[in-house]
Backbone bond lengths (Angstrom), bond angles and torsions (degrees), N, CA, C in turn:
res aa  C-N    CA-C-N  psi(-1)  N-CA   C-N-CA  omega(-1)  CA-C   N-CA-C  phi
1 M - - - 1.452 - - 1.523 109.25 -
2 A 1.320 117.38 139.78 1.458 122.10 -179.41 1.525 110.24 -65.71
3 D 1.319 115.60 154.57 1.453 120.76 178.43 1.528 109.35 -74.63
4 L 1.308 116.40 102.27 1.456 121.73 -177.36 1.519 112.00 -68.99
5 R 1.339 118.06 -22.63 1.451 121.30 -174.81 1.524 113.36 -72.22
6 K 1.322 119.04 -7.93 1.458 121.31 178.41 1.518 111.54 -77.19
7 K 1.313 117.91 -7.88 1.462 122.89 -179.94 1.526 110.28 -95.12
8 E 1.326 115.12 163.68 1.461 121.00 176.93 1.532 109.64 -68.27
9 P 1.345 117.14 147.61 1.467 120.18 -178.57 1.532 114.10 -54.19
10 L 1.323 117.58 -46.10 1.465 119.74 -179.19 1.523 110.89 -63.43
11 E 1.315 116.93 -38.77 1.465 121.40 178.12 1.527 110.89 -62.11
12 L 1.325 116.79 -40.78 1.464 120.89 178.64 1.531 111.29 -61.99
13 L 1.335 115.92 -42.24 1.466 119.68 179.14 1.522 111.29 -67.45
14 M 1.320 116.84 -43.22 1.467 120.59 -179.43 1.529 111.29 -63.48
15 E 1.314 116.51 -44.25 1.464 120.24 179.19 1.521 110.94 -65.18
16 G 1.334 116.66 -40.64 1.459 120.39 178.12 1.516 111.84 -62.66
17 N 1.338 116.99 -40.94 1.457 119.99 178.57 1.528 110.80 -66.22
18 K 1.315 117.64 -37.82 1.474 120.36 177.50 1.531 110.41 -62.26
19 R 1.328 116.63 -40.87 1.470 119.78 177.91 1.526 110.19 -63.29
20 Y 1.325 116.30 -44.31 1.461 121.47 179.98 1.535 111.03 -61.02
21 V 1.321 116.46 -48.12 1.471 121.51 -178.36 1.527 111.04 -61.72
22 S 1.336 116.61 -39.44 1.465 120.56 -177.95 1.521 112.93 -78.09
23 G 1.332 116.71 -6.71 1.461 120.35 -178.96 1.518 112.81 77.76
24 K 1.348 115.94 21.72 1.457 120.42 -179.07 1.533 111.57 -125.73
25 P 1.337 116.91 54.96 1.467 118.43 178.75 1.523 110.28 -68.80
26 I 1.335 115.55 151.40 1.468 119.53 178.24 1.534 111.59 -105.33
27 H 1.318 117.29 -6.36 1.467 123.00 178.58 1.531 111.15 47.56
28 P 1.344 117.42 59.68 1.463 119.51 -177.11 1.528 112.51 -69.80
29 N 1.298 115.30 155.69 1.471 122.10 171.36 1.524 113.90 53.48
30 Q 1.329 115.77 45.13 1.459 119.26 179.75 1.526 112.27 -125.37
31 D 1.322 115.91 27.31 1.460 118.73 -178.00 1.531 111.48 -113.69
32 T 1.318 116.15 179.20 1.464 120.00 -178.32 1.524 112.13 -66.19
33 A 1.322 117.34 -30.71 1.469 120.07 177.92 1.530 110.12 -63.18
34 R 1.319 116.81 -41.29 1.467 120.51 179.06 1.526 110.40 -66.93
35 R 1.315 116.50 -42.16 1.464 120.09 177.97 1.519 110.36 -59.06
36 T 1.312 116.28 -44.52 1.464 121.19 179.14 1.526 110.79 -64.31
37 E 1.308 116.18 -44.53 1.469 121.53 179.32 1.524 111.84 -56.38
38 L 1.324 117.02 -38.69 1.456 121.54 -175.75 1.524 114.34 -88.52
39 S 1.312 117.03 -1.79 1.465 118.75 -178.14 1.526 112.21 -63.03
40 S 1.325 117.45 -22.69 1.466 120.49 -179.62 1.529 112.98 -96.85
41 G 1.326 118.30 -3.41 1.465 120.68 178.20 1.515 112.08 157.17
42 Q 1.321 114.58 171.53 1.458 120.37 -178.30 1.523 110.57 -129.42
43 R 1.318 115.62 155.58 1.463 122.22 175.06 1.534 108.62 -148.82
44 P 1.331 117.07 70.24 1.460 119.90 -179.79 1.528 110.98 -64.86
45 F 1.328 116.54 144.59 1.463 119.66 -176.74 1.525 112.53 -86.38
46 A 1.336 118.35 -15.46 1.460 120.99 -179.64 1.522 110.91 -149.01
47 V 1.332 114.53 151.71 1.460 122.51 170.44 1.520 106.04 -104.04
48 I 1.315 116.73 131.93 1.458 121.42 174.39 1.523 107.44 -114.19
49 V 1.335 116.16 119.15 1.457 121.63 174.63 1.523 105.03 -99.30
50 G 1.317 115.55 102.04 1.456 120.44 -173.61 1.506 112.96 -121.09
51 C 1.309 114.45 175.15 1.457 122.50 178.83 1.532 109.52 -84.79
52 S 1.313 115.49 153.06 1.464 121.03 177.53 1.516 113.30 -70.91
53 D 1.322 117.39 -10.41 1.463 122.81 -177.80 1.536 109.96 -47.48
54 S 1.308 116.31 126.48 1.467 121.35 -176.09 1.523 113.34 -66.68
55 R 1.332 116.76 -12.04 1.461 120.65 179.17 1.533 112.58 -89.32
56 V 1.334 117.02 2.19 1.465 120.70 -173.95 1.536 110.80 -129.55
57 P 1.337 118.42 61.53 1.468 120.08 179.41 1.537 111.05 -82.92
58 P 1.333 118.60 111.18 1.464 120.93 -174.59 1.530 115.21 -55.12
59 E 1.328 117.85 -41.45 1.466 118.97 -178.86 1.521 111.88 -60.21
60 I 1.320 117.02 -32.46 1.466 120.97 -178.99 1.523 111.23 -82.84
61 I 1.335 117.99 -48.66 1.469 119.04 -175.57 1.532 112.49 -69.82
62 F 1.345 116.98 -18.36 1.466 120.41 174.72 1.529 111.95 -105.70
63 D 1.334 117.35 5.07 1.469 123.41 179.64 1.524 111.66 46.47
64 Q 1.317 115.20 59.58 1.463 121.73 -179.92 1.525 109.63 -119.83
65 G 1.314 115.53 165.19 1.451 120.38 -176.13 1.514 113.79 -117.16
66 I 1.306 114.39 -163.84 1.460 122.48 -178.00 1.529 109.31 -62.85
67 G 1.328 115.86 128.37 1.457 121.17 176.20 1.516 115.45 81.09
68 D 1.326 118.74 -0.76 1.465 120.74 -177.60 1.526 113.08 -80.99
69 I 1.330 116.60 -43.61 1.460 119.79 -178.20 1.524 110.33 -128.48
70 F 1.313 114.64 146.27 1.456 123.85 -179.47 1.525 105.94 -101.57
71 V 1.323 117.53 110.78 1.458 121.55 -168.72 1.524 111.72 -107.34
72 I 1.336 114.44 130.20 1.457 122.58 174.57 1.522 105.61 -120.67
73 R 1.333 116.40 118.19 1.471 119.68 -177.04 1.517 110.45 -124.66
74 V 1.332 114.30 129.21 1.459 121.41 175.37 1.530 106.81 -151.15
75 A 1.306 117.39 148.26 1.466 120.77 -178.38 1.523 110.40 -50.52
76 G 1.324 116.22 131.84 1.448 121.92 178.51 1.521 114.41 78.01
77 N 1.328 117.50 11.16 1.470 123.32 -178.21 1.528 112.09 41.82
78 I 1.336 114.83 48.00 1.461 121.20 -179.22 1.526 109.76 -97.54
79 V 1.333 115.79 167.21 1.457 119.83 176.00 1.523 110.10 -127.72
80 D 1.314 114.52 146.62 1.457 122.89 171.47 1.531 105.57 -129.81
81 D 1.317 117.81 -170.35 1.464 119.62 -178.12 1.528 112.84 -60.95
82 V 1.317 117.11 -35.84 1.469 120.41 -179.70 1.524 110.26 -67.46
83 A 1.325 117.26 -45.68 1.468 120.60 178.26 1.524 110.70 -63.78
84 L 1.344 116.89 -41.88 1.463 119.93 177.73 1.525 111.07 -62.00
85 G 1.317 116.53 -38.81 1.464 119.77 176.53 1.513 111.92 -62.61
86 S 1.324 116.89 -37.80 1.465 120.67 177.33 1.531 110.94 -65.69
87 I 1.327 116.28 -41.64 1.464 120.08 177.38 1.528 109.83 -63.25
88 E 1.322 116.17 -46.07 1.470 120.53 179.18 1.528 111.21 -58.79
89 Y 1.318 117.11 -40.11 1.463 120.50 178.01 1.528 110.47 -59.75
90 A 1.325 116.49 -46.89 1.466 120.38 -179.42 1.518 111.54 -62.26
91 V 1.322 116.48 -39.98 1.464 121.13 -178.77 1.526 110.91 -72.23
92 E 1.317 116.36 -50.96 1.470 120.41 -173.46 1.527 113.66 -76.98
93 H 1.311 117.68 -40.42 1.465 119.99 -173.56 1.525 114.37 -101.15
94 L 1.327 117.12 -23.96 1.464 119.26 -178.05 1.535 112.64 -108.29
95 G 1.323 116.95 -6.93 1.457 120.88 176.51 1.516 115.30 75.10
96 T 1.318 117.47 23.17 1.463 120.93 -179.56 1.524 109.73 -66.20
97 E 1.339 116.09 137.77 1.463 121.99 -172.72 1.525 114.19 -106.90
98 L 1.320 118.09 -9.56 1.460 120.92 -175.82 1.522 109.89 -140.62
99 V 1.344 115.50 134.72 1.461 121.87 172.42 1.517 106.63 -118.90
100 V 1.328 116.59 128.39 1.460 122.15 178.60 1.523 108.71 -119.27
101 V 1.322 116.13 122.72 1.461 121.87 172.91 1.523 105.81 -89.76
102 L 1.317 116.61 112.93 1.454 122.36 -173.11 1.529 111.64 -104.05
103 G 1.335 115.60 100.53 1.460 121.12 172.62 1.517 108.76 -88.85
104 H 1.320 117.03 172.71 1.463 118.20 -179.71 1.518 112.07 -155.34
105 S 1.317 115.02 157.15 1.462 121.01 176.86 1.527 109.43 -63.76
106 K 1.317 114.57 155.27 1.463 121.73 175.61 1.533 113.32 58.64
107 C 1.330 117.12 32.65 1.466 121.03 -178.54 1.526 109.90 -67.05
108 G 1.307 116.41 118.90 1.454 121.79 -177.64 1.522 113.18 -66.14
109 A 1.332 117.50 -37.17 1.466 120.82 -179.01 1.523 110.71 -65.86
110 V 1.327 116.54 -43.47 1.468 120.06 178.94 1.526 109.98 -70.03
111 T 1.328 117.41 -43.09 1.467 121.02 179.88 1.522 110.57 -59.10
112 A 1.326 117.14 -44.38 1.467 120.97 179.47 1.522 111.25 -64.22
113 T 1.321 116.63 -37.13 1.465 119.95 178.53 1.525 110.34 -66.86
114 V 1.322 116.99 -39.66 1.469 120.98 176.84 1.526 110.28 -62.45
115 K 1.325 116.91 -44.30 1.474 120.90 -177.67 1.521 112.52 -68.13
116 G 1.335 116.76 -26.56 1.461 120.64 178.55 1.503 111.86 79.21
117 G 1.302 115.34 -157.71 1.464 119.81 -176.60 1.509 109.91 95.44
118 E 1.307 115.64 179.09 1.457 120.57 -176.92 1.530 110.90 -82.53
119 A 1.314 115.56 130.10 1.467 121.69 176.78 1.527 107.56 -100.33
120 H 1.312 116.62 107.55 1.460 121.81 -176.02 1.527 111.83 -78.76
121 G 1.307 114.79 154.37 1.459 120.96 175.31 1.525 112.80 59.34
122 H 1.312 114.93 -140.94 1.465 121.40 -178.24 1.522 113.23 -79.88
123 I 1.322 117.25 -5.27 1.465 121.06 178.18 1.528 110.25 -59.44
124 G 1.319 116.17 -30.88 1.457 120.87 179.12 1.522 113.19 -57.84
125 S 1.329 117.54 -31.61 1.469 119.74 179.32 1.528 111.38 -68.37
126 I 1.320 117.03 -30.40 1.472 121.20 176.43 1.526 108.94 -72.20
127 V 1.311 116.38 -47.36 1.463 121.76 179.56 1.528 110.50 -58.04
128 H 1.311 116.56 -42.47 1.471 121.87 -179.14 1.530 111.29 -57.87
129 I 1.322 117.59 -40.88 1.462 121.47 -179.34 1.529 111.52 -73.62
130 I 1.327 117.78 -35.30 1.469 121.68 -178.47 1.535 112.19 -79.26
131 M 1.327 117.97 -24.77 1.469 121.97 -172.40 1.534 114.72 -53.79
132 P 1.334 121.67 -40.45 1.470 119.05 178.18 1.535 113.15 -59.64
133 A 1.320 117.47 -33.89 1.466 121.18 177.21 1.526 110.51 -67.08
134 V 1.320 116.21 -37.18 1.462 121.14 178.50 1.525 110.05 -69.76
135 E 1.313 117.34 -43.60 1.469 120.96 179.10 1.524 110.38 -59.78
136 K 1.314 117.27 -41.53 1.468 120.74 177.54 1.531 110.02 -64.91
137 A 1.329 117.48 -40.55 1.470 121.75 -179.01 1.527 111.86 -62.74
138 K 1.314 116.62 -30.19 1.469 120.48 179.29 1.519 111.90 -64.17
139 T 1.326 117.58 -20.70 1.471 121.61 -179.15 1.525 111.96 -97.27
140 Q 1.329 117.23 -0.54 1.459 121.33 -175.37 1.531 111.29 -105.62
141 Q 1.320 114.50 153.88 1.461 119.52 175.00 1.525 108.64 -79.90
142 G 1.320 116.44 154.52 1.454 120.99 178.61 1.506 111.65 102.67
143 D 1.327 115.07 -170.27 1.454 122.23 -177.23 1.527 110.38 -70.40
144 I 1.306 116.62 122.32 1.465 120.90 -175.17 1.532 112.41 -62.73
145 V 1.335 117.58 -39.11 1.467 119.81 -179.37 1.535 110.35 -67.18
146 E 1.330 116.59 -47.71 1.472 119.37 179.25 1.523 111.19 -61.25
147 N 1.331 116.70 -42.72 1.463 119.97 177.95 1.526 110.82 -62.83
148 A 1.330 116.80 -41.41 1.463 120.65 179.86 1.526 111.12 -65.50
149 I 1.326 117.68 -38.96 1.467 121.35 177.76 1.524 109.93 -60.19
150 R 1.327 115.96 -48.16 1.475 119.81 -178.86 1.527 111.65 -70.03
151 N 1.325 118.08 -37.35 1.467 120.69 175.29 1.518 110.30 -61.41
152 N 1.334 115.78 -43.06 1.459 120.59 179.69 1.530 110.68 -61.27
153 M 1.333 116.72 -44.14 1.473 120.25 176.92 1.525 110.18 -56.81
154 D 1.324 116.03 -47.12 1.465 120.83 -177.86 1.519 111.56 -64.63
155 M 1.324 116.90 -41.93 1.466 120.50 -179.18 1.523 111.79 -66.69
156 V 1.332 116.05 -39.99 1.466 119.42 177.61 1.528 110.09 -66.73
157 T 1.327 116.70 -41.34 1.461 120.56 177.94 1.526 110.43 -59.32
158 E 1.318 117.02 -44.91 1.470 120.83 179.62 1.528 111.23 -66.52
159 A 1.324 117.09 -37.40 1.475 120.12 177.69 1.524 110.72 -62.12
160 I 1.317 116.46 -39.47 1.464 119.92 178.29 1.520 110.05 -68.70
161 K 1.326 116.98 -46.87 1.472 120.97 -178.86 1.527 112.18 -58.45
162 S 1.317 117.00 -31.52 1.463 120.02 -176.74 1.528 113.53 -94.66
163 A 1.326 117.49 4.94 1.469 120.92 -179.60 1.529 109.92 -71.81
164 E 1.315 114.30 119.00 1.469 120.41 -178.53 1.511 110.43 -103.41
165 P 1.300 118.13 153.96 1.462 126.50 -2.78 1.530 113.68 -95.52
166 I 1.313 117.71 -18.90 1.467 121.60 -168.98 1.524 112.90 -66.30
167 I 1.331 117.59 -50.28 1.470 120.55 -175.95 1.526 110.39 -67.87
168 T 1.339 117.02 -49.23 1.465 119.47 -178.32 1.520 111.43 -59.58
169 K 1.312 116.80 -40.93 1.474 120.99 179.61 1.529 110.55 -65.34
170 S 1.322 117.15 -43.50 1.465 121.17 -179.25 1.526 111.56 -64.11
171 I 1.333 116.80 -38.76 1.466 120.59 176.84 1.521 109.79 -66.23
172 K 1.321 116.56 -47.09 1.471 121.86 -178.51 1.525 111.37 -59.65
173 E 1.322 116.94 -36.93 1.462 121.80 -179.87 1.525 112.67 -81.63
174 G 1.339 117.53 -1.75 1.459 121.07 178.14 1.519 114.45 77.08
175 R 1.333 117.17 16.73 1.462 121.52 -179.53 1.521 112.84 -93.74
176 L 1.346 117.04 -7.35 1.460 120.23 -173.54 1.523 111.00 -146.76
177 K 1.334 115.00 138.92 1.465 122.75 170.90 1.519 107.60 -118.53
178 V 1.325 116.16 140.18 1.458 122.31 176.25 1.527 106.96 -124.43
179 I 1.332 116.11 119.57 1.462 121.24 -177.85 1.524 109.84 -133.83
180 S 1.322 115.52 168.90 1.458 119.67 174.42 1.520 109.60 -113.90
181 A 1.318 115.15 161.15 1.460 121.89 179.18 1.519 108.03 -148.20
182 Y 1.328 115.01 155.48 1.460 121.29 -177.68 1.520 108.73 -126.35
183 Y 1.326 116.01 124.01 1.460 122.44 179.85 1.519 109.82 -101.00
184 D 1.318 116.02 125.40 1.460 121.83 177.39 1.527 108.06 -92.23
185 I 1.313 116.11 111.98 1.468 121.19 -177.57 1.526 111.69 -60.04
186 D 1.323 117.99 -34.57 1.465 120.85 -177.47 1.529 112.82 -71.48
187 T 1.321 117.60 -40.71 1.467 121.03 -175.10 1.521 113.79 -99.15
188 G 1.324 116.84 -23.72 1.456 120.70 -175.37 1.522 113.46 85.43
189 V 1.316 117.18 -2.63 1.465 121.89 -176.76 1.523 111.41 -80.73
190 V 1.335 114.63 136.11 1.460 121.31 173.09 1.530 107.84 -103.86
191 E 1.306 115.26 124.87 1.473 122.71 177.88 1.523 106.90 -102.32
192 F 1.313 116.19 116.85 1.476 120.91 -179.50 1.513 110.54 -90.44
193 E 1.311 115.44 137.77 1.450 121.76 176.57 1.510 108.01 -110.03
194 K 1.299 116.61 146.54 1.479 119.77 -177.27 1.504 111.37 -90.59
């Protein structure tokens, strides 16, 4: 198999998603040799901040293997200090060059926030973070849930980009890109935004 790591991180994700969508994944880096290779350390080429939704597994939809991507998953693909610390670790200590905030169609966390009602237990902390995206969507034309999903992606992306000092410094020095992407559950296609 060709050395996939010679390509740019975004290119690797785009090509992997094309393989997944076409039903021709190659399942790279999923053998015992890869496991052995990584026993002494990891160097993932991208961080994916995704939703916990079981229909959106980043390793599968991007056709990547062990050690390729550093995945942070939480309902609504939101970030808090713990998630930001995980991203910073990947950037500062593992040399990751790309962070992708992966939103998706039919997001249950965003849909529930749009519908309102009482959020029991710790669910309220998720709703609290998503609510500004919903409030913005209420002022926009079009489908409120879809607008809220995309607003949430953008807000999370901006929160990551403005995280000081590690992320902002890495972006300023040209060592890191932070972008958002949207996964369509029906088609399997990931649309990357710049």
